[in-house]
C-alpha positions in Angstrom: 0.7 33.0 -27.7 2.0 29.7 -26.4 -0.6 27.2 -25.1 -1.4 27.1 -21.4 -0.8 24.2 -19.4 -3.6 23.3 -17.1 -2.4 21.7 -14.1 -5.0 18.6 -13.3 -5.2 18.1 -9.5 -4.2 14.7 -8.8 -7.5 12.1 -8.2 -8.1 11.9 -4.5 -6.6 8.8 -3.1 -8.9 5.8 -2.3 -9.2 5.7 1.8 -9.0 1.8 1.6 -5.8 1.9 -0.3 -4.3 4.4 1.9 -5.1 2.6 5.2 -3.5 -0.6 3.7 -0.5 1.4 2.9 -0.3 2.8 6.3 -0.5 -0.5 7.8 2.0 -2.0 5.5 4.5 0.7 6.4 3.9 0.3 10.2 4.4 -3.5 9.9 7.6 -2.9 7.6 8.8 -0.6 10.4 8.5 -2.6 13.4 10.3 -5.5 11.5 13.1 -2.6 10.8 13.0 -3.5 7.1 13.7 -0.9 4.4 11.5 -0.7 1.5 14.3 -2.2 -0.6 14.5 -5.1 2.0 10.7 -5.9 1.8 10.8 -5.7 -2.0 13.4 -8.4 -2.1 11.8 -10.6 0.6 8.5 -10.4 -1.4 9.7 -10.6 -5.0 8.5 -7.0 -5.7 10.2 -3.9 -6.8 11.2 -1.2 -4.1 9.4 1.4 -5.9 6.3 -0.3 -5.9 6.6 -0.8 -2.1 6.7 3.1 -1.8 3.7 3.7 -4.0 1.9 1.1 -2.1 2.6 2.9 1.2 1.4 5.9 -0.2 -1.8 4.6 -1.3 -1.2 5.1 -5.1 -1.5 1.5 -6.2 -4.5 -0.9 -6.3 -2.6 -4.3 -5.3 -3.6 -7.8 -6.6 -4.3 -10.6 -4.3 -1.1 -12.2 -5.5 0.9 -9.3 -4.3 -0.8 -9.0 -0.9 0.3 -12.8 -0.2 4.0 -11.7 -1.5 4.0 -8.9 0.9 2.7 -11.1 3.8 5.2 -13.8 2.9 8.0 -10.9 3.1 6.4 -9.6 6.3 6.3 -12.9 8.0 2.6 -12.5 8.5 -0.1 -14.9 7.9 -2.8 -14.8 4.9 -5.0 -12.1 5.2 -3.2 -10.3 8.2 -2.1 -7.5 6.1 -5.8 -6.3 5.0 -7.5 -7.3 8.2 -5.0 -5.2 10.4 -5.3 -2.1 8.2 -9.1 -1.7 9.1 -9.3 -2.6 12.7 -11.5 0.0 14.4 -12.1 1.6 11.2 -15.6 2.3 9.8 -15.7 2.6 6.2 -18.7 4.1 4.2 -20.7 1.4 2.5 -20.2 0.9 -1.3 -22.9 0.9 -3.7 
């Protein structure tokens, strides 16, 4: 009898990463940029942009700054705008 494959459910996405990804997508679309165009402007790979937008990647500060430069927004604007009007559960 062949071994049975067990399908592992994907880990639930981090709600904070999902919010950042949604905000990144909104900012990108406001500027009529494709994922490829933003990736080029930010010096990142286009598949990485998609993963961020889906809340699948935890960004480094350096990559947040690269994305902000690529979008033409100021430092901190990507994360600040992502959480406007949102109450997140406290950690710890």
